[in-house]
C-alpha positions as CSV (number, residue, x, y, z in Angstrom):
1,M,8.9,-24.4,-32.4
2,K,7.5,-21.6,-34.4
3,A,4.2,-23.2,-34.5
4,L,4.3,-23.8,-30.7
5,M,5.1,-19.9,-30.3
6,L,2.2,-19.0,-32.6
7,M,0.0,-21.0,-30.7
8,L,1.1,-19.7,-27.3
9,L,0.6,-15.9,-28.6
10,A,-3.0,-16.9,-29.8
11,L,-3.8,-18.0,-26.3
12,L,-2.6,-14.7,-24.9
13,E,-4.6,-12.7,-27.2
14,A,-7.8,-14.7,-26.5
15,S,-7.5,-14.6,-22.7
16,P,-5.9,-11.2,-22.0
17,A,-7.2,-11.1,-18.6
18,L,-4.6,-13.9,-17.8
19,A,-1.5,-11.7,-18.8
20,V,-3.1,-8.3,-17.1
21,E,-2.7,-7.9,-13.2
22,P,-5.6,-6.0,-11.3
23,T,-5.0,-2.5,-10.5
24,P,-4.9,-1.5,-6.6
25,E,-8.4,0.2,-7.4
26,E,-10.1,-2.9,-8.9
27,L,-8.5,-4.8,-6.0
28,L,-10.2,-2.4,-3.5
29,Q,-13.5,-2.6,-5.3
30,R,-13.4,-6.5,-5.0
31,Y,-12.8,-6.1,-1.1
32,D,-15.9,-3.7,-0.9
33,E,-18.1,-6.4,-2.9
34,V,-16.9,-9.0,-0.5
35,M,-17.1,-7.4,2.8
36,G,-19.6,-4.5,2.4
37,P,-22.5,-5.5,-0.4
38,R,-24.5,-2.1,-1.4
39,T,-27.6,-3.8,0.6
40,F,-27.8,-6.4,3.2
41,E,-29.2,-7.9,6.3
42,A,-26.8,-10.0,8.6
43,E,-26.8,-11.8,11.9
44,S,-23.6,-11.7,13.6
45,Q,-21.8,-12.5,17.1
46,M,-18.9,-10.5,18.5
47,T,-16.7,-11.7,21.5
48,A,-14.4,-9.2,23.2
49,W,-11.4,-10.7,25.4
50,R,-10.3,-8.1,27.9
51,E,-6.8,-7.5,29.7
52,D,-8.0,-9.4,32.8
53,G,-8.8,-12.6,30.7
54,S,-12.5,-12.1,31.0
55,S,-14.7,-12.0,27.8
56,R,-18.0,-10.6,26.7
57,T,-20.1,-11.7,23.6
58,Y,-22.7,-9.5,21.9
59,E,-25.5,-10.7,19.4
60,L,-26.2,-8.2,16.7
61,R,-28.4,-7.5,13.7
62,M,-27.4,-5.2,10.9
63,L,-29.2,-3.5,7.9
64,K,-27.2,-2.0,5.4
65,A,-28.7,0.1,2.5
66,E,-26.7,2.2,-0.5
67,D,-23.2,2.9,0.3
68,D,-23.5,5.0,3.5
69,K,-26.4,3.9,5.7
70,S,-26.1,1.3,8.2
71,R,-28.1,0.3,11.3
72,I,-27.3,-2.1,14.1
73,W,-29.7,-3.8,16.8
74,F,-28.1,-5.2,19.8
75,K,-30.2,-8.4,20.9
76,A,-27.7,-9.7,23.7
77,P,-26.4,-9.6,26.4
78,A,-29.2,-8.1,28.4
79,S,-27.1,-5.1,29.4
80,V,-27.0,-3.7,26.0
81,K,-30.3,-5.2,24.5
82,G,-32.4,-2.6,22.8
83,Q,-29.4,-0.4,22.0
84,E,-29.0,0.7,18.4
85,I,-26.2,2.3,16.2
86,L,-27.0,4.4,13.1
87,R,-24.7,5.3,10.5
88,V,-25.6,7.9,7.7
89,G,-22.9,9.3,5.8
90,D,-20.0,10.3,8.2
91,N,-22.6,10.7,10.9
92,L,-22.9,8.2,13.7
93,W,-25.3,7.9,16.5
94,V,-25.7,5.4,19.5
95,Y,-29.3,4.9,20.8
96,L,-29.6,4.3,24.7
97,P,-33.0,2.9,25.4
98,N,-32.9,3.9,29.3
99,L,-32.3,7.6,27.8
100,K,-34.6,7.3,25.0
101,R,-32.2,9.5,22.7
102,A,-29.2,9.0,20.4
103,T,-25.7,10.7,21.1
104,R,-23.0,11.2,18.4
105,M,-20.0,8.6,18.0
106,A,-17.0,8.9,16.0
107,N,-15.6,6.4,13.2
108,R,-12.4,5.9,15.7
109,D,-14.4,5.1,18.6
110,S,-14.2,1.4,20.0
111,F,-17.2,-0.8,19.1
112,Q,-18.9,-1.8,22.4
113,G,-15.3,-1.4,24.1
114,G,-13.7,-4.2,22.1
115,D,-10.9,-3.9,19.4
116,F,-13.1,-3.2,16.5
117,N,-13.9,0.1,15.9
118,N,-17.1,1.5,14.7
119,A,-15.8,2.0,11.1
120,D,-14.7,-1.4,11.0
121,I,-18.2,-2.6,11.4
122,L,-20.2,0.1,9.9
123,R,-18.1,1.6,7.2
124,V,-16.8,-0.7,4.5
125,S,-15.8,1.5,1.7
126,Y,-12.0,1.1,1.1
127,S,-12.3,2.3,-2.5
128,R,-13.9,5.6,-1.5
129,D,-11.8,6.2,1.8
130,Y,-8.3,5.3,0.8
131,A,-5.7,5.4,-2.1
132,G,-4.1,2.2,-2.7
133,K,-0.8,0.8,-4.1
134,R,0.3,-2.6,-4.6
135,V,3.5,-3.7,-3.1
136,P,5.5,-7.0,-2.9
137,S,3.5,-9.6,-1.2
138,D,5.2,-12.0,1.8
139,V,2.2,-14.3,1.6
140,P,2.3,-16.8,-1.2
141,E,-0.6,-16.4,-3.8
142,T,-1.6,-13.2,-2.4
143,W,-1.8,-9.3,-3.7
144,A,-0.5,-7.0,-0.9
145,L,-1.8,-3.3,-0.9
146,E,-1.0,-0.3,1.0
147,L,-3.5,2.0,1.6
148,K,-3.4,5.8,2.7
149,A,-6.3,7.6,4.1
150,K,-7.9,10.2,1.8
151,S,-9.5,11.8,4.8
152,P,-8.6,12.4,8.5
153,E,-12.2,11.2,9.2
154,T,-11.2,7.8,8.6
155,A,-10.8,5.2,11.4
156,Y,-7.0,4.5,10.3
157,D,-4.3,6.5,8.7
158,A,-2.8,3.7,6.9
159,I,-3.8,0.0,6.2
160,K,-1.8,-2.9,4.5
161,L,-4.1,-5.5,3.1
162,W,-3.4,-9.0,1.8
163,L,-5.9,-10.4,-0.7
164,R,-5.9,-14.0,-2.3
165,K,-5.2,-14.0,-6.0
166,S,-7.5,-16.7,-6.8
167,D,-10.8,-14.7,-5.8
168,G,-9.9,-11.4,-4.0
169,Q,-11.1,-12.7,-0.7
170,P,-9.1,-11.0,2.2
171,V,-6.4,-13.1,3.9
172,K,-5.2,-10.3,6.7
173,A,-4.5,-6.8,7.5
174,Q,-2.7,-4.3,9.5
175,Y,-4.0,-1.0,10.8
176,F,-1.6,1.9,11.5
177,G,-2.3,5.1,13.2
178,T,-0.8,8.9,12.1
179,S,2.6,8.1,14.0
180,G,2.9,4.9,11.8
181,Q,2.5,2.6,14.7
182,M,0.6,-0.5,14.3
183,L,-2.7,-0.4,16.4
184,R,-4.5,-3.5,15.0
185,S,-4.1,-6.6,13.0
186,A,-6.9,-8.9,11.7
187,E,-7.2,-12.4,10.4
188,F,-9.8,-13.6,8.0
189,S,-11.0,-17.1,7.9
190,D,-13.7,-19.6,7.6
191,Y,-14.7,-18.6,3.9
192,T,-18.5,-19.5,3.4
193,E,-21.0,-19.2,0.7
194,F,-23.8,-17.2,2.2
195,E,-25.6,-17.0,-1.2
196,K,-25.0,-18.9,-4.7
197,G,-21.9,-16.9,-6.0
198,Y,-21.4,-14.8,-3.1
199,S,-18.6,-16.0,-0.4
200,R,-16.8,-14.2,2.2
201,P,-15.0,-14.6,5.2
202,A,-17.4,-15.8,8.1
203,K,-14.8,-15.1,10.9
204,V,-12.5,-12.0,11.7
205,V,-10.0,-11.9,14.5
206,M,-9.1,-8.4,15.4
207,R,-5.9,-8.2,17.6
208,N,-4.8,-5.2,19.6
209,E,-1.2,-4.6,19.0
210,L,-0.6,-2.2,21.7
211,V,-2.2,-4.5,24.5
212,K,-1.5,-8.0,23.5
213,S,-3.8,-9.5,25.7
214,R,-6.8,-8.0,23.9
215,R,-8.7,-9.2,20.9
216,S,-12.0,-9.3,19.5
217,E,-13.6,-11.9,17.1
218,L,-16.5,-11.4,14.8
219,V,-18.8,-14.4,13.5
220,L,-21.1,-13.8,10.7
221,K,-24.1,-16.1,11.2
222,S,-26.2,-15.2,8.1
223,L,-26.2,-12.7,5.5
224,K,-28.5,-11.8,2.9
225,R,-28.1,-9.4,-0.1
226,G,-30.5,-7.2,-1.8
227,V,-33.1,-6.9,1.2
228,D,-35.9,-4.3,1.5
229,A,-34.2,-1.4,3.4
230,P,-36.7,1.6,3.8
231,S,-35.1,5.0,4.2
232,Q,-37.2,5.5,7.2
233,R,-35.0,2.8,9.1
234,F,-32.0,5.3,8.8
235,T,-33.5,8.2,10.5
236,Q,-33.0,9.2,14.2
237,A,-36.7,9.5,14.6
238,D,-36.9,5.6,13.8
239,L,-34.4,4.6,16.7
240,G,-36.0,2.5,19.2
241,R,-39.1,1.3,17.5
């Protein structure tokens, strides 16, 4: 019996990570690594379902550089083809080709009238924008985090997030306003290896908790990390080119 106890103690000492639970900060950093790599180019499709049962599908390309620069080009449908969105730091602009100019937007504004907002798509930096604490999880084999916004500029005042214990991949999330009311909920699925050693959910369904008949679905078609992203691509002067 004594020999068995000594063997178990030796195993724990040799593999300390097995006995140490991740901190909320480490879990948020993992979420950011999965959902918002530092530099990447991606092709995706978003479909928004309206209250009347109609839907609209958008095709878009996204380029991200560093931690705070993003640009989106809309490829379809024809009514939005040529539109672009630029994010630099806390500033957002939408470029309208018929006006040939850019106008300011806000993080909390709806993304193309759907149930994602601009920050959901263009600003994935939970470790910077939110303070987290771990709470008991009601989903087996997951960590649950409660996040509180560090700034009023964030898209949500609070978020509850569930991450798989096995690999830190997100499973679901709930998003709350300043009143404490749940505004949106998300389900993550179709986990896909886009590059060797890099996997993430290829599908996110965002449900509107205030208007139950509304939902939006974002499907990631491709993603390549470490691409060339010249700084000039993230300037207002480059929009429309």
